[in-house]
C-alpha positions in Angstrom: 35.8 10.7 -9.2 32.1 9.8 -9.1 29.4 12.4 -8.4 26.6 11.0 -6.2 23.3 12.7 -5.4 21.0 11.2 -2.8 17.8 12.0 -1.0 16.3 11.3 2.4 13.6 12.9 4.6 14.1 14.8 7.9 11.2 14.9 10.3 9.5 18.2 9.9 9.4 18.8 13.7 13.3 18.4 13.8 14.3 20.7 11.0 15.7 23.6 13.1 17.7 21.3 15.3 19.0 19.3 12.3 20.3 22.6 10.8 21.9 23.6 14.1 23.7 20.2 14.3 25.0 20.5 10.8 26.2 24.1 11.3 28.8 22.7 13.7 29.7 19.1 12.8 32.2 17.5 15.2 35.8 18.0 14.0 36.4 14.3 14.4 33.4 13.5 12.1 34.7 16.0 9.5 38.1 14.3 9.6 36.6 10.9 9.3 34.5 11.9 6.2 37.6 13.5 4.6 39.8 10.5 5.3 37.1 8.0 4.1 37.0 9.5 0.6 34.1 12.0 0.9 34.9 15.0 -1.3 32.9 18.2 -2.0 30.1 17.0 0.2 27.0 19.1 0.4 23.6 18.8 2.1 20.5 20.8 1.1 17.3 20.9 3.1 13.9 22.0 1.8 11.3 23.6 4.2 9.3 20.3 4.2 12.2 18.1 5.2 13.4 16.8 1.9 17.2 16.3 2.3 19.3 16.3 -0.9 23.0 15.4 -0.6 25.8 15.6 -3.1 29.3 14.1 -2.7 32.2 13.3 -5.0 34.1 10.1 -4.2 36.2 7.5 -5.9 33.9 4.7 -4.7 30.7 5.3 -2.7 30.5 1.8 -1.3 34.1 2.0 -0.1 33.6 5.5 1.4 30.5 4.2 3.2 32.3 1.1 4.5 35.3 3.2 5.7 32.9 5.5 7.6 31.0 2.5 9.1 34.4 1.3 10.5 34.8 4.5 12.6 33.7 5.0 16.1 32.7 8.6 15.5 30.3 7.6 12.7 28.5 5.2 15.0 28.1 8.0 17.6 27.0 10.5 14.9 24.5 8.1 13.3 23.0 7.2 16.6 22.3 10.8 17.3 21.1 11.6 13.8 18.7 8.7 13.5 16.1 10.5 15.6 16.0 13.3 13.0 14.9 11.1 10.1 11.5 9.8 9.0 12.8 6.3 8.1 14.3 4.0 10.7 17.9 2.9 10.7 21.2 4.6 10.1 20.7 7.7 8.0 23.9 7.2 6.1 22.7 3.8 4.9 19.0 4.7 4.3 19.3 7.4 1.6 18.2 6.8 -2.0 20.8 7.5 -4.7 19.4 9.7 -7.5 20.3 9.2 -11.1 22.2 12.0 -12.8 20.5 12.9 -16.1 22.4 16.0 -17.1 25.9 17.4 -16.6 26.8 20.6 -18.4 30.6 20.1 -18.5 30.3 16.5 -19.8 28.0 17.5 -22.6 30.1 20.6 -23.5 33.2 18.3 -23.7 31.3 15.6 -25.7 30.3 18.3 -28.2 33.9 19.5 -28.5 33.0 22.8 -26.8 35.1 24.6 -24.2 33.9 24.0 -20.6 35.1 27.5 -19.5 33.4 30.6 -20.6 35.1 32.7 -23.3 37.0 35.7 -22.1 34.8 38.8 -22.4 35.5 41.1 -25.3 35.6 45.0 -25.1 32.1 45.0 -26.7 30.8 42.7 -23.9 32.3 44.9 -21.2 30.7 48.0 -22.8 27.3 46.3 -23.2 27.4 45.1 -19.6 28.2 48.5 -18.2 25.4 50.2 -16.3 23.8 53.1 -18.2 24.9 56.6 -17.4 22.5 58.8 -15.4 21.6 60.8 -18.5 20.8 57.6 -20.4 18.6 56.3 -17.6 16.6 59.6 -17.3 17.0 61.7 -20.4 14.1 63.9 -19.5 15.9 65.0 -16.3 18.6 66.7 -18.4 16.4 68.7 -20.9 16.0 72.4 -20.7 12.5 73.5 -19.5 10.8 76.4 -21.1 
């Protein structure tokens, strides 16, 4: 499975509507993405319109081609194109970003476990919140 990050730019005057549209994507579009090989797909939007996407897929080009062959994608892209700064289909105009760090890959390459170690009793005690007396020791002193 390949991890892909990409960027694009949403028009600043369309940000609220873009968010609304993506809060309720058409069920047919969701199914088409799933069936075309898009996995763990996320979109993130900055306040100035920078769109960052992340998807896992066996083959990005094949996933894009499979989506391009669906009628629902043609309808969705036609509606979404007005939201983007650049002309053309938004799903073809994004820029793929190079991955430069992946924690789990580097842990594995170093021969280290990728899952955290189970906490010890000492870790649990150290993480426990202080008792009221420990937080405010002066509150529990006798006053003369």
